[in-house]
N, C-alpha and C positions, 0 to 999 in steps of 0.2 A: 504493500500500500504506500510505501514511501514515508511512513510516519514513525516507525519503530527502528531501533538500532539492531545490529547483528555483530556478534563477536565470534571469531574463529581462530584456532591455533594451527600453525604449521611449523614443522621442525626447523626449516631453514629461514623462515620469515618471522618467527616468534608470534606474538599476539597482535592481531589487527582488529580494529573496530571500525565498522562502517556506520556512520550516522545516517539515519533516515534511509535504511536499506530498501531498495525497490528492484524487483526482478522483471525483466522484459524478455519475451520470447518471440522469435521470428522464424517462420517455417511454412511448409506447404505439405499437402497430402492429396490423395486421390478422392474424387467425389464419393466413390463407393465406401471408402474407409470412414469418411466423416459422416456419411449417412447411417452407417451401423452404429457409430458412437452416439449420434443424435437420437437414434431410435431407443437406445438404452437409457439415455438421459430423460427422454420424454416419457418412457415407461415408468419412471420413478423407482422407488426402492433404493437398495444399496448402490445401484449403478448410477444414480443421480447424485453425484458428489458435489455438484455446484461448480465444478472446474470450468466447464465449457462456457458458462455464463460470464466468466471473467475474461474471455477472449473477445473484448468489445470491438476490436477492429477486424473481426472475421469477415472474409469476403468469399463469395462463391465463385469457383473458377469457370470462366466463360471462354470458349474457343470459337473464334470467328470461322464461319464456313468458307471464308475467302482467305487465300494466302498469296503473298507476293514477296519476292526477294528484296530486302533492303540492305544495301551496301553503302554505308556512309559513316563519316566520323561521328563520334558521340557529340552531343550538344555541350561544347566546352563551357559556355556561359552558364548553363543550368548546373553543370557539375561544380563550377566555381562557387556559384551561389549556395549550393547545398553544403559544400565544405566550409564556406564562411559561416553558415548557420551552425553547423556542428561545432566549429571552433569557438563561436561566441557562447554556446551553451557550456562547453567544456571549461571555459575561463570565466564563467558568469560570477559576478559579485552581486549578490542580492541587494546590498545596500546602495550600490551605484545605480540600480534601476528603480530605486524608490520603494523597495520592499519594506514591510512593517513587521514588527514582532510584538506579540501581546504577552500578558502574564500567565496565560494558560498553556501555551505550547511554544517551545523554543524555535519552531520552524518559521523562517521568514515567509511572507505571503504578500500578494498583490490583490487589491479589491477591483471590482468593476467600477467604472465611472457611472454617473447617473443614467445616461442613455443605455449603456450596456446592461445595467442592472434591471432596467425596465423591460428590455427584450428578454433577458434570462427569466425574470419572474413570470412573464406571460407564457413562455415556453414551459416552465416548470409547472405552472397551473394546469396546462393542458395535459402534460405527462401524468401528473398525479391523478387526474380524473380518468385517464385511460387505464392506468394500473388498477383502479378500483372499480372499473365497470364490469368486471367478470367476463369480458369477451375474449381475453387472451388465454392461450394455453399457459398453465403455471410455469413451465420451463421458459417460454418466451417472455412471460411477464417478469420473471426473475432476471432475465437477460436485459430487458429494457430498463428495469429499475436501476441497473448499474450506470445508466446514462446520466443519472443525477451527478455523478462524479466525472464521467467521461467528457461531457460537454464543457464544463468549466476548465477541465484540464486541457482540452483542445484549444479553447480560447486563450489560455495562458501561453501555450506553445506558439500559437499564431502571433500573439502580441510580442513575445520575445524574439521570435524568428524574424520579425520585421524591425528588430532593434528598438522596440517600444520601451518607454520608461514610464513609471508612475501607473495610475489606474488603467486597467484593461479597457480598451476602447470598443465602441459598438461594432466597428468593422470586424474585429477579431471574433466576437461572439456570433455574428451573422455567418461568418465562414465556418465556424464550428458547428452551428446548427445545420447548415447545408450539408456538411460532411456526415453529421449524425443521421440525417434523413437518408442519405445514400447507404450508410452502414446498416440502418434498420432494414432496408429493402433486401440486403444480402443476408442479414440474420434471418429474416422470414424465409428466404429460400433454403438456408441451411437447416432450419428447424422443420421446414416443410419436407425436406428430403427424408428426415427421420420418420415422419408420419406416413410417407409414401413407401417405406420399406416393406410393410406388410402387403401392400398391393403388388409390389415387385415380386415378392416371394410367392404370392398367390398366382400370379401370371406364370411364374416358372413352374409351379406345380401343375397348373393346367396344361402347359406344354408337354410335360411328362405323361399326363393322363392321355392326351390326344395322341401322343407318340406310342402309346401302349406299354410304357415303362412301369406303370403302376397298376396293380390289380386290387380287387376288393380285399379288405382285411389288413391293409398296411398300417404301420404305426409311424408316428413322427420320427422316432429314432431310426427306424429302418430306412425311411426316406433320407434322413440326414446323412446316414453312413455312406450313401452313394457319392456324396460330395459333388453333386451336379452344380453347374454354373448357377449362381444366384441362390443356392440352397446349401451353403457351407456353414451357416450359422444356425445352431439348433433353436435359439430363441426366435430367430426370423422365420424358420420353418414352422414352428408352432403358431406364430402370429398369422402366417399365411394360411395355415390349415383352419384356424379359428375363423378367419374371414370367409373362407370357402364354405365352412359349415353354416355360418350365418346367412350366406347367399344361396344355401341349399344345393351347392355343387357336390358337397360331401355329406354323408350321414355318419354320425358318431355313435359307436356302441361300446359297451364296457364288458370285458370278459373277466370272470372271477378267477383268481389265481391262488387264493389262500392268503394273500397279503393285499397289497395295493392293487386295485383293479387295473387291468391292462386296457388302455383305450385304443380302439381300432377304428379305421375309417373305411367306409364303402363309397364307391363312386356312384353318383346319381345315374341310374340306369337309362334315363332319357337323354343324358348327355347335355341337358340344358336345365337351368334352375327353374 
């Protein structure tokens, strides 16, 4: 969070303390992998550890259907501007940019100016009503609730990257809100991929039924052991089966075994629900 310290010991470097420790992660993954993770998070329980909701800058990978070869020098001016910004942050002196310190927390901070505060307050009011409307999935609701911190953080970054001093200006918060709107659209796609996982598994099961690979009396575990494409995760297999049962593509029966009943599935003899 950037508000607490962290102390660690190393043999060759002795003891080191980091004031206001903050960890940032940067990386990428395949859509299928993130969809599986999202499905577990959305399902709740132990799998929903709240980690994914803290990846506020998550974006869904898009690949253009068009391709063209681009052979040119990098944009030197953009690269110079980026390195200048990185350098200014690395050598930042909070007091020189007009930061304040109060009696409750030793961390320096900048406030919004009046115009920026009015914009932020209006956005925050809308956000809080959305979070309480009961129209969002709990996982997405938890994700968007982190925007309370994300938006002012982005505004601060914008302000300092532009070499601003003193209170954060309206232009910085407006850019932060525009970016947050973009990020929310990608977050919705990422969480949507999780809810679509059961549909994808159901379609993969239907393909195997139509291909003659499944017969009456199969179990979820027997299906999963084949490790067919799209059916390599047991939880996804079970979710897909449950959806097909709800849609009457499959009929569920239980066989007594002396212990836990064995659940088997028969294929709709009409071939259609």
